[in-house]
C-alpha distance (Angstrom), angle and dihedral (degrees) to the residues before:
residue distance angle dihedral
X1 . . .
X2 3.79 . .
X3 3.82 93.0 .
X4 3.90 89.7 49.6
X5 3.79 91.0 53.2
X6 3.83 91.8 48.2
X7 3.75 93.2 50.5
X8 3.93 88.2 48.0
X9 3.79 91.0 51.5
X10 3.85 90.5 49.1
X11 3.70 91.2 51.4
X12 3.77 94.3 49.0
X13 3.80 90.1 48.3
X14 3.84 91.8 47.5
X15 3.80 89.8 52.0
X16 3.85 92.8 48.4
X17 3.80 90.5 50.4
X18 3.80 92.1 46.6
X19 3.82 89.9 51.9
X20 3.85 89.4 62.3
X21 3.83 114.7 105.9
X22 3.82 109.5 -93.8
X23 3.83 95.4 10.2
X24 3.79 118.4 132.2
X25 3.78 135.3 174.9
X26 3.90 114.2 -107.2
X27 3.73 130.9 -156.5
X28 3.72 127.3 -108.0
X29 3.78 87.6 -106.8
X30 3.73 91.6 54.5
X31 3.82 92.1 46.4
X32 3.85 88.6 56.8
X33 3.80 91.4 51.7
X34 3.84 92.6 57.7
X35 3.91 109.5 103.0
X36 3.74 97.9 -178.6
X37 3.73 132.1 -118.3
X38 3.75 128.1 -34.9
X39 3.67 134.4 -122.4
X40 3.80 113.6 -146.1
X41 3.70 112.0 -112.4
X42 3.84 124.4 -107.0
X43 3.73 115.2 -94.5
X44 3.74 139.6 141.7
X45 3.70 116.5 -60.6
X46 3.83 115.8 -74.4
X47 3.81 91.2 -2.1
X48 3.79 124.9 138.8
X49 3.82 123.2 -113.8
X50 3.77 128.4 -167.5
X51 3.83 114.5 -133.2
X52 3.78 126.3 -167.7
X53 3.87 99.9 -118.7
X54 3.74 135.7 137.0
X55 3.83 118.3 -116.5
X56 3.80 95.6 -97.4
X57 3.73 95.5 48.6
X58 3.82 90.7 47.6
X59 3.83 90.3 52.0
X60 3.83 90.0 51.7
X61 3.82 92.2 51.7
X62 3.80 115.1 116.1
X63 3.90 106.3 -79.0
X64 3.82 89.0 -137.2
X65 3.84 86.8 75.0
X66 3.81 93.3 52.4
X67 3.76 97.8 -127.4
X68 3.82 117.1 -155.9
X69 3.71 123.1 -178.1
X70 3.84 107.1 -136.8
X71 3.76 98.4 -179.4
X72 3.84 135.0 -103.2
X73 3.85 92.2 68.2
X74 3.79 91.5 -59.9
X75 3.84 123.3 132.0
X76 3.84 123.4 -170.7
X77 3.76 117.4 -146.9
X78 3.75 135.7 174.4
X79 3.85 118.2 -120.9
X80 3.84 118.6 -128.9
X81 3.72 120.7 -79.3
X82 3.84 118.9 -106.6
């Protein structure tokens, strides 16, 4: 009975998430390819750093870091101010 309730709650949560704008279900293979978020590298205050990111990942980067896709899987970001 407990397992049935757990599966039911997971299904309800999944449906709620999939109802969010822009949400989509991904395959097991796609799930395995996800490596998580990224922490901006250390650098001098307000300096630009080049990260290896595809264009879509670069555009999703936190806007506070002023991400700019510069082509060839490279994304320029600004490090945090001091």
